[in-house]
C-alpha positions as CSV (number, residue, x, y, z in Angstrom):
1,M,134.4,140.2,132.0
2,A,135.7,137.5,129.5
3,I,133.4,135.6,127.1
4,F,134.1,131.9,126.6
5,R,132.3,129.4,124.3
6,K,132.4,125.5,125.0
7,K,134.4,123.6,122.4
8,P,132.4,121.3,120.3
9,V,132.9,117.8,120.8
10,E,131.5,114.3,119.8
11,I,130.6,111.6,122.0
12,E,129.2,108.1,121.6
13,A,126.0,107.5,123.5
14,R,123.3,104.7,123.8
15,Q,120.1,105.2,125.4
16,F,118.7,102.8,128.4
17,I,115.8,102.3,126.8
18,T,113.9,99.3,128.7
19,N,114.0,97.1,131.8
20,N,111.0,95.1,131.1
21,D,112.7,92.6,129.1
22,D,114.9,89.4,129.7
23,G,117.5,91.5,130.9
24,S,119.2,91.3,127.3
25,H,119.1,95.2,127.0
26,L,120.7,95.9,130.2
27,D,123.2,93.0,129.4
28,S,124.0,94.7,126.2
29,L,124.8,97.9,127.8
30,V,127.2,96.4,130.5
31,G,128.7,94.3,127.6
32,W,129.6,97.7,125.9
33,I,131.1,99.2,128.8
34,T,133.1,96.4,130.2
35,Y,134.3,95.8,126.6
36,N,135.9,99.3,126.7
37,G,137.8,98.5,130.0
38,H,135.2,99.9,132.6
39,T,133.1,98.3,135.1
40,A,129.3,98.2,135.1
41,S,126.7,95.9,136.3
42,H,122.6,95.7,136.7
43,N,120.0,94.4,138.9
44,G,117.2,93.9,136.2
45,T,116.1,97.4,137.0
46,D,118.9,99.9,137.1
47,L,122.4,100.0,135.8
48,F,125.2,100.9,137.6
49,I,128.5,102.3,136.4
50,E,131.7,102.5,138.4
51,T,133.5,106.0,137.8
52,L,136.4,107.9,139.4
53,E,133.7,109.5,141.5
54,G,132.0,106.5,142.8
55,T,129.2,104.3,141.7
56,M,126.6,106.1,139.1
57,R,123.2,104.8,138.8
58,A,121.1,105.0,135.4
59,E,117.5,104.6,135.3
60,C,115.4,103.8,132.4
61,R,115.5,106.2,129.7
62,D,118.6,107.8,130.6
63,W,121.7,108.3,128.3
64,I,124.8,106.4,128.7
65,I,127.7,108.5,127.5
66,K,131.1,107.4,126.6
67,G,133.3,110.7,126.8
68,V,136.1,112.0,125.2
69,K,138.5,110.1,127.5
70,G,136.7,107.0,127.3
71,E,134.8,107.5,130.6
72,F,131.1,106.4,130.9
73,Y,128.5,108.1,132.9
74,P,124.7,108.4,132.9
75,C,123.0,111.5,131.6
76,K,119.2,112.5,132.1
77,P,117.2,112.4,129.0
78,H,116.3,116.3,129.1
79,I,119.9,117.2,129.6
80,F,121.1,115.1,126.9
81,E,118.6,116.5,124.3
82,A,119.3,120.0,125.3
83,S,123.1,119.4,125.2
84,Y,123.6,116.9,122.1
85,D,122.5,116.8,118.5
86,S,122.7,113.7,116.4
87,V,126.0,113.9,114.1
88,I,125.6,112.6,110.2
89,N,128.9,111.6,108.8
90,E,128.5,112.9,105.4
91,S,131.1,110.5,104.2
92,V,128.9,107.5,104.9
93,V,126.6,108.5,102.1
94,D,128.0,109.8,98.5
95,E,126.3,110.3,95.2
96,L,127.3,108.4,92.2
97,P,127.1,109.3,88.4
98,L,123.9,109.0,86.9
99,V,122.8,105.2,86.4
100,E,119.8,104.8,83.8
101,G,118.9,108.4,84.1
102,R,119.0,108.7,87.9
103,K,121.7,109.1,90.5
104,L,122.4,106.2,92.8
105,R,123.4,106.6,96.5
106,E,126.2,104.6,97.6
107,I,126.5,103.5,101.3
108,T,130.0,103.2,102.5
109,K,129.6,102.3,106.2
110,H,130.6,98.5,105.8
111,G,134.0,98.6,106.9
112,T,137.5,98.9,105.4
113,N,139.2,95.5,105.3
114,V,140.1,93.7,102.2
115,L,136.5,92.1,101.6
116,N,134.6,95.3,102.4
117,K,136.7,97.5,100.2
118,A,136.0,95.2,97.4
119,L,132.0,95.4,97.9
120,T,129.7,98.5,96.6
121,I,126.9,98.9,98.3
122,L,124.0,101.0,96.0
123,V,120.5,102.3,96.9
124,V,118.8,101.7,93.6
125,D,115.3,103.0,94.4
126,E,113.7,106.1,95.9
127,P,112.2,106.3,99.3
128,G,108.5,104.8,99.7
129,V,105.8,106.2,101.6
130,G,107.7,105.3,105.1
131,N,110.6,107.3,103.7
132,A,112.6,103.9,103.4
133,C,114.1,102.5,100.5
134,H,113.2,99.2,99.2
135,H,116.0,98.1,96.7
136,Y,119.5,97.7,97.5
137,R,122.5,96.4,95.3
138,I,125.9,95.1,96.5
139,E,128.8,94.5,93.7
140,H,132.1,93.7,94.0
141,S,135.1,95.1,92.1
142,H,138.4,93.3,93.4
143,N,141.0,92.8,90.6
144,G,138.4,93.6,88.0
145,P,135.3,95.4,87.0
146,A,132.2,95.2,89.1
147,C,130.4,91.7,88.7
148,D,128.4,89.5,90.6
149,A,125.7,91.9,91.8
150,V,123.6,90.7,94.3
151,D,120.0,92.7,95.0
152,I,118.3,92.9,98.1
153,K,114.6,93.7,97.8
154,F,112.5,94.6,100.7
155,Q,108.8,94.5,100.9
156,K,107.1,97.1,98.9
157,G,103.9,98.2,100.2
158,A,101.6,97.1,103.4
159,I,101.0,93.1,102.5
160,L,97.5,93.5,103.5
161,E,97.2,96.8,101.1
162,A,99.6,95.4,98.2
163,G,98.0,92.3,98.0
164,E,101.3,90.4,97.7
165,V,104.6,89.6,99.2
166,N,107.0,90.9,96.7
167,G,110.4,91.4,99.2
168,I,112.1,90.2,102.2
169,S,111.5,91.8,106.0
170,I,114.4,93.4,108.0
171,E,113.7,90.6,110.4
172,A,114.6,88.0,107.8
173,L,117.8,89.9,107.2
174,L,118.8,90.2,110.6
175,A,117.9,86.5,111.4
176,I,120.5,85.5,108.8
177,V,123.1,87.8,110.5
178,E,122.1,86.5,113.7
179,D,122.8,82.8,112.6
180,R,126.1,83.5,111.0
181,L,127.5,85.4,113.9
182,A,126.0,82.7,116.1
183,D,127.8,79.9,113.9
184,F,131.1,82.1,114.4
185,Q,130.8,82.3,117.9
186,S,130.4,78.2,118.3
187,G,133.7,77.8,116.4
188,P,137.3,78.6,116.4
189,F,136.9,82.3,115.5
190,A,134.8,83.4,118.6
191,C,135.7,86.5,120.0
192,A,134.3,89.5,122.5
193,E,133.7,91.7,119.3
194,S,131.2,89.1,117.7
195,N,129.7,88.4,120.6
196,L,128.7,92.1,121.3
197,A,127.6,92.2,117.9
198,L,125.7,89.0,118.1
199,A,123.6,90.3,121.2
200,S,123.0,94.0,119.5
201,V,121.4,92.1,116.3
202,Q,119.5,89.8,118.8
203,E,118.0,92.9,120.6
204,A,117.2,94.3,117.4
205,L,115.3,91.3,116.5
206,M,113.7,91.5,119.9
207,W,112.4,95.2,119.4
208,L,111.2,94.6,115.9
209,T,109.1,91.7,117.3
210,E,107.7,93.5,119.9
211,R,106.7,96.3,117.6
212,T,105.0,93.5,115.6
213,K,103.0,92.2,118.5
214,L,101.9,95.8,119.5
215,R,100.5,96.8,116.0
216,E,98.9,93.3,115.9
217,A,97.2,93.9,119.1
218,R,95.8,96.9,117.6
219,G,94.9,95.4,114.5
220,V,96.9,97.4,112.2
221,E,99.7,95.1,111.1
222,G,100.2,94.7,107.4
223,T,98.8,98.1,106.8
224,H,100.3,101.6,106.6
225,T,98.3,102.7,109.5
226,I,100.5,104.3,112.2
């Protein structure tokens, strides 16, 4: 008897996280699918995907998979977890030479157009208590040496424990991105891709706000208590 091994393939997937919101999460899933040339809809509770085998229904917590041929279909969480591992692109994060006695990391996930090729994003500090870094620097080196560095510093330490505000929040940065995308969408450069990006940023803000509300209700917001 011959023995075979399944070929490794990489797929794109998003999880159907909730149907207990204003419908924006389901709208974003439908937008993702329809943008890729397929048909999908929702009734506020479940997601429906049109496939060659007929209409397939996805329930909350299911994963939505975009297959190797561009097809979409739902997958139950336990099957997804048993079948797939997250893929880390090693080219996303590279190490730079020593700078001020330590190695900085470079993030290279911001695109390949002329502007983004000229931008270098550096992670300046080491991860903190929550395993996240706080200090990022953006430099540009188009037609010359790196210059005009922009430092982005996030809050370091829980406010109630650190006793001060010393940086920005993820929500603040996302709010700026949301405002800029919304402005573009109201002007002559509006497009479907930017609209999907705007919806994703708005969804990210919604979930971070929900997380804050839950922590406030538990009386742990502003502390390192999990």
